[in-house]
N, C-alpha and C positions, 0 to 999 in steps of 0.2 A: 324358441322355435318361431319362425316367421310363418304366419298364416296368410295365404293368398285368397281373398274373398271375392274378387271380381273374376269375370269369365276368363280373362286372359292372364290371370295370375300376376298382375303388375306390381312391382315394388314401388313404393311411393318415396320420392326424394324431394328435398327442398332444392329449388332451382335458383342458382346464383350465377351471375355473369362471370365468365372467365376473364381474368385481367391480364392475360398474356398478350403481348403485342401481335402474336400471330392471329388473333381474332379480328384484326383490322380487315375490312373488305377493300383491299387495295389490289391494283393490277398485279398479275403474276401468273404462274402456271395454273391451269384449270385443275380441278381435283382429278379428273380422268387422266390428264397428261402426267401429273405428279405421280399418280399410282403406277402407271405403266413404266415410267422411267425408273422409279424405285424398284419395281419388280424386276425389270430388265437387268439392272446392275447386280442385284442380289442373285438372280438366276445364274448369271455368268460366274459369280464368285462361288456359289454353292457347287456348280459343276466342276470347278477347278480342284476343290479339295474336300469340303464338308461331305459331299456325296460319297466320297471314298473312305471316310473314317472307319466304318465297320470292317472293311476288308484290309485297311491299313493296320488296324488293331490286330486283325487275324494274322496278317503277315509278320507282325512283331511278336508272334507266338502267344498272344493273349488267348486264354481259354474262354469257353462259353461262360464260365462263372465270372471271369474278369470283365467280359463284355457286358454281361447282365448287370454287374455292379456299376460299370460306366454309365449304363442307361439309367439305373436307379439314382445315381448321383446327378445325372442331368435333370431328372425330374425334380430333385430337391433344389438344384440351382435355378430352374425355371420358376419354381414357386417363390423363392426369395426375390428373384428379379421382377416377377409379376407384381408383387406388393409394391416394390419400388417404382416400377414403370407406371402403375396406376396413380401414383402420387406425383411423380416427376413431370408427367405429361401436362399437369395443370400449371406448372411453374415455368416451363420453357417452350419455345416455339417448335414448329414442325421441323425446321431445318436442324435443330439441335437433336431432336429425337432420331431423325434419319442419320445424322452423324454418329450418334451413339451406336446404332445398329451396325454401321459399317466398321467402326473402330473395334467393336466386340468381335466381329467376324475375323478381323486381322489378328487380334489378340489370341483368338482360338487357334489359329495356325501356328503362332509362336509357342503356344502352350504344348501343342501336339508334337512339335519338333523335338521336345525334350523327353519324349516317351521312353527312350532307351536308358535314361539315367537311373530312375528308381520306379518301382511298381506303384508307389502312391501317386506318382504323377498322372497315372491313368485316371485316378479318381478326381484329381484336380482338373484334368482335362474334361472329365464328365461334367463337373460343375460349370466350367467355362462354356461347354457346349450348350448346357441348359440356359445359361444367362443370355448367350447369343441368340438361341432359338426364341426366347421370350421377346427380346426387343425386335427381332425380325418379324416373327409370325404375328405377334399381337398388333404391331404397327400396320402390317400388311392387311390384316383382317379389318382393322378400323378404317383404313383408306378404302378398301373394297366395299365395306358395308355402307359407306356414305354414298355409293353410286347406284345402289340397286333398289328394286321394289319386287313384290311377289310375282309380277308378270315378266320380269326380265332376269331374275337371279340365275336361272339355269343357263340362258344364253350367255350372260356376262361371265359366269364361272367357266363355261366352255371356252370362250375367247381367252380368258385368263390362262387356262391350261395350255392352249395352243401357243401363246406367247412364251409361257414358261418352258414348254417343251422345246421350242426352237433354240432359245438362248441357253437353256440348261444343257442341251446336247453339244453345243459349241464348247461350253466349258468342260463337259465330261470327256469329250474326245481329246481336247488339249491337255486336261489334267491327267488322263490315263497315260498318254505318251510321256509326259514329264515325269510322272511317278515311275513308269517302267524304266526310264533311263536314269533314274536316281537323281533327277535335277530338282530337289526340293527347294533349293535356294532360288532357282528361276521361278518356281511355282509361287513362292512367297512374294518375290518381286513383282510378278505379273498381277497378283492379287492386290498388292498395295497400289499399283498404278491404276488398276480398274476402279478401285474404291475412291481414289483421289479424283480421277476424271469424272466418275459417275456423280460424286457429290458436287463437284463444280458445275456440272450440267444442270443438276436439280436446283442448287442453291443460288445460282446467278440471278434468278428472279425470286420473289418472295411467295412461295407456295401457300395456298389457303389451307388453314387448319380444317380438318373434317368437322362439319357442323354438328353431326350427331354425337361425335366424341366430345366436342367442346362443351356441349350442353349437359354432359353427365359428370357427376362428382365421382371421386374415387370411391370404391366399393368397400364398406366396412366388412371385416371378416365375419362378423355376426350375421350379416345378410347372406354370406356365402354358405356358412355352415347350416343356416336355417332354411336354405332354399328347398322348396318342395313344389312339385307340380304333378298333374295327372297324365303327363305326356311321356313318362319314362325317360325324362331327360338325364337325370342323375345316373341311371344305369347305363345309358348310352355313353355319357361322358366318360365314365370310368372304364367301360369296355374298350372304347376307342383308343385309349392310351396304349393298351396291350397291342392292338392291331397296327397302330402307326409304327411301332418299333419292330413288330414282327415282319412287316413289309419292308421297312427301310434298313433294318439291320440283318435279321436272320435270313430273309429271302435273298438279300443282296449277297450274303456270304455263300449261299447255295449257288447263286449265279456265278460268283467268282470261282468256285471250285469247278463248276461246269465249263468255265472258260479257261481251264488249265492254270488257275492261279496267276493269270496275267492281267495287269491293269489295262493295258492297251486293248487286249481282246475283249475284256469286259466292257470297255468303253464302246467298242464297235457293236457288240451284241445289244447293249442298251440303246445305242443310236438306231439300230435297225428296228428294235421293238418300238421305239418312240415314233417311228413313221406310222405304225399301226395306231399307236396312242393318239397322235394328232388327227388321223383320219376319223377315228371314232368320235372324238370331240367335235370335229367339224360337222359330221353328219347328225349328231345327236343334240348339239347345243341349241338349235333353233326349234327342235321338236319337243324337248322335255318340258317347256313352259306351257305347251298347248294340249298335250295328250293327257289321259287320265293319270293323275299324279300318284294315286294309291296303287294302281296296277303297275306302273313303271317302277315305283319304289320296291314293291314286293318282288317283282322279277329281278331287280338289281341285287337285293339281299340274297335271293336264292342262288343266283349266279356267283355271288361272292363266296358263299359257302362251298359251292362246287369248285371254285378256284383254289381254295385251301386243300380240298381233297385231291385235286390234281397236283398240287405241290407235293403232297405226301406220297403220291404214286409215281412221281417222276423217276424215270429209269435211265441211268447213264448208258445202258446197253442199247438204247434206241438208236435208230439211224439218225444222222445229222438232220435230215429233212423232217423226220418225225419229231425229233426233239424241238426243232424250231417252231413247228406248228403247235406243239404243246405249249411252248412259252408264249406264243401269240395269243392262244386261247386264254391263258392265265392273265395276260396283260389286258385283253378285252374285258373279261369279267371284272377285274379289279378296277379298271378305268371307268367302266359303266357304273359300278357301285359308288365310287367316289363322287362322280358327277351327281348321281341321284341323292346321295346322303348330304352333300353340301348344299344342294338345292333345298332340301327339306330343312336343314339346319339354319340357313340364312332366312328362309321364309318363317321359321319358328321364331327367330329373333325379331323379325319385323312385326309379327303378330303378338308378341308377348313383352319381353323386357328390354327391347332395343339393345343398345350396346352392352348393357349389363349382362345380358345373356351370353355374349361372347366371352366376357371376362370370367363369369362363373364356370363356363365350360372348361376354360384353361385351368382353373384351380382344381376342379375335380379330376380332369384328365391327368394332370401332372402328379397329383397326390397318388393316384392309382398306379402311375408309372413307377414312382419311387417305392411303393409298397410291393407291387407284383413282381417287379424285376429284382428287388432285394430278396424276395422269397425264391425266385428262379435261380439267383446266384447261389443261394444256400443249397437248393436242390441239385444243381449242376456240380457243385463242389462235393457233395456227398456221393453222387453217382459216378463222378469221375468222367463225365461225358467229354469226349474230344474227337477230333478227326472231321466231323461234319455236324450239321444241325440235325438232331434226331427227328425222324418222320413223325413221332408222336406229338411234337410241337404243332405240326401242321394239322394233324387230326383233331387235336384239342381246339385249335383255331376254327376249324370247320364247324365243330359243334357249338362253340361259344358265339360264333357270328350270328346265330339265329336270334340272339337277343335284340338285334337291330330291328326285327319285326315289331317289337313293342314300342319303338320310338314314334310318338305321335299317332299311334294306331287309333285312338278314340276320336280324333278330330274329323269333323265333317268337311273342313276346308279342302281336304285332299280328294274328295270324291268328285264324280262328274267327269266329263270329257275335257273340260277346259278349266275347271276350278282348282 
């Protein structure tokens, strides 16, 4: 067991210079420009198809048990890839890391296109989904973390979500119409073209490797399993795995059914909700760094719990206007919470373990995903659940979401009007 004896619970590592050529301080893209171009390319690609994977599986007659197993295998794939990523990044340049993330996204599409052949392909696709997610999200967090401090993390995360929202919606609308028309081949062709052009734009100059990432060694598994702190980090890490997929898979399936099982209609619904999403982040991103952080966070967690209760209570017999207002309120509560949580998460990383904190979070989150959704698959299989996502899932989420109150609750840094 690792004991953290200093106030910020810092792990001690031997610092050695990174011998990668990407450590050169040579002219090239600034870290900010590299990050936004990388994020923009992936946002378009995610909107074209990975966003639709939950409903694509559903349309292929995958049961809730099958989808839960897909998620569990994605957690296992992410864990495997994370161990590799944390070591490979020390040997290759940033261009190579970015290329890997783009190639893995294209390979994911080709894996999913074989879903109808054999049921085991669903689980192979789950592993591919986890490996792709690892290289994309871990690289994205490393690039973003290199740009922030505790006084700007909220504003920068808000700007990030606005950029993601715009480009993601372009991809979602295009992907929805291509899937609705059955043009999977065109969708794959468009994805390959975007990946190639995007990589060419990023790599034509030599982007600078993130300095905070370059200074950190790969994290031994003993440091991960022995991680302890007084901030409730491990509990939050594990709980967050459940919520990330409850939002991106189960809730998306519910929206798909509310959209009359139409990819194109779902794309339009999500686009209209994204307008609200972008407005929220535009209004809040400059405020969240200045107002009382503890109060904002507690309000965000409360609203998040309310959003899950609203999901459980959603009624298809509502009028169209009433249903849309209901969905807007769910979007507001969820978006506000994600902004507040990520603000606290990145601030916690800056105050404690630096980049290691981000990697430890991924290990615990993905391990919890593999375990919890493996158990969920067994539960769905035994109960024979089909037809729609049971409301009890959302009620459970509403109750469990209260554990977020414990995250960083003892810290004095969150108090005050501007601290």
